[in-house]
N, C-alpha and C positions, 0 to 999 in steps of 0.2 A: 581358397576364400577370396572374396573380393572386397576392394577397398571402398571406402565411402567417398573418396576424392580422387581426382585424376592424378594428383601427385601424392604419393604416399607420406612424404614428409613435407608439410607445409612450412612456410618461412619461420613460423614461431616454434616449430618442433624441438629445434636445438635447444631453446630455453627449457623445455620440459624435460627432455631426456638427458641433459647434462647438468642439470642443477642438483643431482643427488650429492649430499654432503656439504653443498654450499650454503644451505640454510637448513638449521637443525630445529625441526618442530617438536622433537621428542620431548624437550623439557617442558613443553606447555600441556602435555598430555595429562589428562585426569581420568579417572574411572568413568566409562561411559555412563550417561545420565540415564535414569530409569525411563523406560518406554513411555513415550508421550509426546505431544506437540511441542515444538520449540517456540518460545515466545516471539511474536511479530515485533518488528522494529518500529521504533518511533524515530522522528528526525532529531538532529542535534539541536541543543538549546539555542545555537546561534542562527538557526534557519529562519528566513523571513516569511516562509509559507506555512499555512496551517498544518497540524499534523494530520497525516492520512489515517483514515480509519483503519482499524485492525482488519487484516484480510484483503486491503486494497490491491496488495501485490500479487493476488492470486485470483484465478477464475472463481466465480461464484460456486461454493460448495467444494472447492478444490483445497489442496494443501497450501500453506503459507510459503511463499517464495522469497520473503524477505525476513529475516530475523535478527535480533540484537545478539551479538557474539559476547559470551561470558566465558569465564574459566570453566564454568559448570557444563557448558555445551559445546566447547571448542572441539573436543575429541569427537563428538557426535557429528559435527559438521565435517571434519576431516574424514571420517568413515563414509560419510554420504559423498564425498568427492570420488569414490569408486563407482558411484552410479550416475552422478551428474556433476559437471564442474561446479564449484563453489567459488563465487567471487567476493573477496573480503574487501570492503570498503573501509579504510582506516581514516577516521575523522576526529576532530577536536572542537570543542565549543569556541575556542579562540579564532578559528579559522572560518572566515566568511564564505569561502568557496566550498566548505564541507557540505552545507545544507544544499547548495545548488547541485553538486556532485551526486549526493544520495538521491535527490528527486530524479535525476536523469537516469541514474543506474536502475532505480526502482521501475521506472516506466519501461526501460529497454528490457530488463530481465522479465517483466510480466509479459512483454510481447512475444517471448520465446516459448510460452506455453508449457512451462514445467522442465525444460531442458536446461536451464540454469537456476542456481539459488544465489541470493545475495545475502551476505552477512555483514551487518553494519557494526563496526568495532570502534568504540570510544576508546582512543588510546590513553586517555587521562584516567579511566577506570581500569584499563587492561594494558598497562604499559609493556608488559612482557612480550605482547603480540608484536608490537612496533619493533621491539629489539629483535625478536626472532625473524622477522621479515626484513630486518635491516633498513627499515624505513627512515628516511631523512628528512621528510617534510610531509605535512598533510595539506589536502587530502591525497591519498595514494590508493590505488586499487591493484590487488594482487589476486590472481586466481590459484586455487589449489585443485590438482587433478591427480587422482589416485594417491593422494598424500603428498604430492610434490608440488612446490610453489612455482608459478609462472608469472613473472612481472608483466604488469599490463600498462599502467601509466600513472604519472604523478601531476597533480594540479588539475586545471580545468580541462575538460574535453566536451566537444559538442555531441549532440545526440547521434549524429550520422557517423562521427568518428568512433563512438562506443559501440553502435550497432555493427559496424564493419570489423572492429576488433572481436567482438563476441562470435561473429560468423567464423572468423579465423581460429578462435579459440575451440569452437565446436568441431571444426575439421581436425585440429590436433586431438581432441577428445576421442573422435570417432576412430582415428588412426591408431590409437591406444586402447580401443575396445570399450571406451565409455560412451555408451549410446542410449543410456536410460532416459526416463523423464519421471516427474513426480506423480504423474497420472497413472503410473504402474506399468507402462509398456515401453517398448523401445521407440525412440523418437524417430520421425520421418515416416513419410507416407508412401515413397516410392523406393524400390530397389535401385541402387546406383549402378550405372553401366559398368560392365567389367572392364578392368585394366587390360593394356596389351600385355602379352605373356611375359615380356622382359620386365615390364614395370611391376607386374604382379609378383615375379620372382624377387625383384628388389624389396617390394613391401614385405614379403614373407621373411626375408632375411633380416630386414630392420626389426620386425617384431621378435625374431630370434636373437637379437643383439649382435648379428654377424654383419657388421658394417662393411667389411672387406668383400664379402660376397654381394651384398647389395651394390657396391661401387662397381664390381665386375659386371653385374647385370646391367647397370646404366651404360657402362663403356660399350657393352655389345650393342645396346639399342642405338647408341651414337655412331658405332660402325655401321650399323645397317641403315641408319637414317640420320645423317649428320645435322640435319635441321630440326631435330627433335628437342625443342626448348625445354619441355618438361623433363626429359632425360638429363639435359645439361644442368638444370637446376637441381634435380634430385641428386646428381653425382657430386656437386658442390656441397650439398647439405650433408650427405652421408660421410664424405671425406672429412668435413669439419667435426662431425660426430665421432668418427673414428680417432681423430687426433686428440679430442678431449677425453675420450673414454678411459684411458689409463691414469688420469690426472686426479689426485686427491685434493682436498681443500688445502692441505699443507703445501702441496706443490704449487698450487695456484698462487698462494701467498708468496712463496719464495720467488717465483716467476715475476710477479709484479714488483717486488723489492729489486730484483736483478735489473728488470726493464728501467726502473728509475735511475738506477746508477749507471747503466750502460745503454744509452739511447741509440747507439749504433751497432749493437749486437743483434745480428740478423735473426738467429733462431729465437732469441727471447722476445724480440718485438713481434714477430709472427705470432708466437705462442699467446702473447698477452691480447693481441688483436682477436684471436679466437676466443679467448675468454670474455672479452668485452662483447662481442657479437652474441655468444651464448647467454650472457648475462643481461642482455637487453640494452647494453651501452653502445649501440651501433655507431652513433656519431663519433664516439671516442676512437672506436676501432679503426674506422676508415680515415679519420684525421691522423691517427698514429702512423699509418702506412703511408699516406700522402706526405707527411713530414719526413719520414724516412727517405722516400724517393727523392725528395728535393735537396736532402743532405749528402746523398751518396750517388756513386757512379759504378759503371761496370756490371759484372755479373749479378752482384747483390741487388742492384736496382731493378733488373729484369725480374729476378725471383719475387721481389716483393710486388712489382706491378701485376704479375700473373696472379698472385695470391689475392691482390686487391680486386681483381676482376672476378675471381671465383666467389669472393665474399659479396660483390654485387649481385651475383646471381642467388646466394643465399638469401639475402635481405629482399631482393625483388627490384626489378629494373624500374617499376613504377613508384617506388618509394622516393619521397623528396630528399631523403638524406643521401640517397645514391646519386641522384641528379647533382646535388651540391658537391659531392666527392668527385663526380666526373669532371665538373668544371675545375675543382681545385687541382686534379690530376693533370688536366691539359695545361693549366698555368705552369706547373712545375717542370713539365716535360717539354714545353714548347716556348 
């Protein structure tokens, strides 16, 4: 098979593939709603803009791409996430930013032509959803893909940032076999270029959940071509996923408690940094390791420095959080 992207595991993929058990949506499940259209969403009461007309979020004659999330239709939307990513926008009438976020998300989702669905969730009417997604403030956007949550962003985001984030989300979706669209067919007009053989082997191993085999395929690619940046980033990502794979939610909680009590425990600090990156708390993870390097010397310091560089590859060299962490690392080293 061929991958839809040149890198089988995009930077956000760890969020998707390692959140199993971290957020439990099962308590929110209701019997599936009877067949029929889901009600289109309206804006929050605090929005300063006029309400969009029903169907504004969909092409003329097409399905609704923006819906109001309720207890009755939540399970229907979760099931839909096996076909297309569903973006849940959690808002509240007391939040002035909520209306602006919904307007931006609706415009961007509509521009993707049925490859995404937007679910607008009023947390005052549906507080269980905010609890399930562990939302700390509104507005917040969380995607669900194959029934699993993928944290996106909290607070304001401009349209270009949202568009870039959704591009990345669709790469993650494609890497996990979710390539549908609400017009009934698979999304995309062109067959992607085939991957190099070793990259394809890594991709196939990832799909099978064999992260050790994927890592070995990337290592072989690097032995053959040391300047293969895609293989280097892919190796860092699958190694992260392999480290996280055996951890349960209870293990994660215990590690965080131990890390708080033992700030210079090497293994614990490394493990919690992994958890933070996988959970979308990238800045916390990088700062944690930089601080450890600043406090410690000898072989432990070098071990953490190497892991930090690997996490830079996971997040992406162009990410501004990586640039800030590189500067902080230089300060503690020199």
